[in-house]
N, C-alpha and C positions, 0 to 999 in steps of 0.2 A: 504494500500500500504506500502511496506517496502522500505525505502529510505536510501541508504548509503550516509554519509556526511563526508567530510574531509576538512581540511584547514591547511594553514601554520600559523605562529605566527600573521601575519597581519590580517588574517581572523578569528582568534580564537574567539574574542568576538561576532562577527556576527554568527559564527557557533553555539556557545552556545545558542544564542537567537533563531536561526532557529530550533534547536532541540526542544525547548519548543513549537514553533509554529507548527512544524510537529505533535507533540503530541496533541496539541489543535485542530488540523484539523482532528484528528482521525487516523493518520498514525503512523507507527513505524520507528524511526530513528536508524540507525546502525552507530555509531560513529567510524570512522577509523583514528582519530587523527587530529591534534596534541592535546596535553593535557595542553598546557600553551601558554603564550605569549613569551616564550623563542625562540630565533631564530632557525629555522629548515628549511631544504630543502623540498620544496613542491612536486617535481616530484614523489617520491615513494608513497606519500599519495594520490595524484590525480590518479596515475595508479591503486592503490588498489581500489579506488572508482569505476573507470571505469571497472576494471576486475570484481568486484562484480556485476555490471549491466550486462555485457556481458555474464558472467557465469550463470546468472539467479538466483543468490543468493538474489538479491533485484530487485525491479521493476524499480527504477530510482536512479540517483545519483546527488549529489551537491558538488561542489568544490569551495573554496574561498581562496583568497589571497588579497594583497593590491589592485591590479587592476583587478584581475581575468584572465588576459590575459595569463600569463605563466601557470596557472592552467588549463585553457582550452586547451592550446597546449599540455601539458603533458597528459591530459586525452584522447585527440584525437590520441595519439600515440598507444593506445590500439585498436587493430583490432575489429571493431564492435561498438566502442563508437562513439557517435555523440554529442559531447559537444558543447554547445552554450553559448557564453558570453552575458548575458542579464542584463544590468544595467538600463533597463527601461521596461515599460509594453509592448510596441509595439514589441520589439525584443523577449520578453518572449513568447508572443502569437504566433508570426510568427515562432519561432523556433520549436514549437510543431505542428502547423497547416501544415506548408510546409516542414519542415525538419525532423520531427519525432525525435527531439533531446531527447536523453535519459540521458544526463548529463547536469545539469545547472551550469554555472560558474558565480560567482558574485564577484565584487570588494568590499571588506570590507572597503576600504578607500574611496570609491566613493558613495556607496549606504547606506543610513540611515536605521535603523531598520524598520520604518514604510513602506517605499517603498519596502524594502526587503521582508516583509511579503506579500505585494500585488503582487510582482513579483512571489514569491513562490506559492501562492495560485492560481494565474492565470495559471502558468506553469503546476501545477499539475492537474488543472481542464480542460485544453485545450486538445482536442483530435486531432490526426493526421487526416487530410482530405483525404489522399490517392489520388486516381485518378492520374492526371498528376504529382502530387508531388511524388507518389510512384515510377514512372518511373525515376524521378530525384534522389531519394534516392538510387535506384538500380544502377544508373550510378555512384554515389559516391562510392558505395560498389564495383563496378567493378574496379574503379581506385585503391581502397585500396587492392583489390585482385590481381592487376596487369593484369587483363584481359580486360582492356579498350583498 
């Protein structure tokens, strides 16, 4: 799997760690920035990750910041992105099973590297259940398209 990954300065250290984890799990990471802990605005980075997913350049995306909240919001502004803030295992699993999330948001100041590895692996391995959940994802898409 090819995975786009991006963070602001607050998520930089976790991003570097997760790039190694992605490789260890047998996947390819596409690093879309930032390149240091120097302060940077996150919206363009998160949008680039989401666009890479929506455009089919990668299979999934990951965005990180201090809390992950702003990063999730920015990624979700890209039509077709379904970014989910997952700072625990339950939300990681549910975001894939029920929501078919294609972008994972994590708070670098909230989640330690051990838990982040567990969240990432679970999120990558969990399949979308479809069924009644597909109908709900379709309804979300209709809202996004203005056809609700």
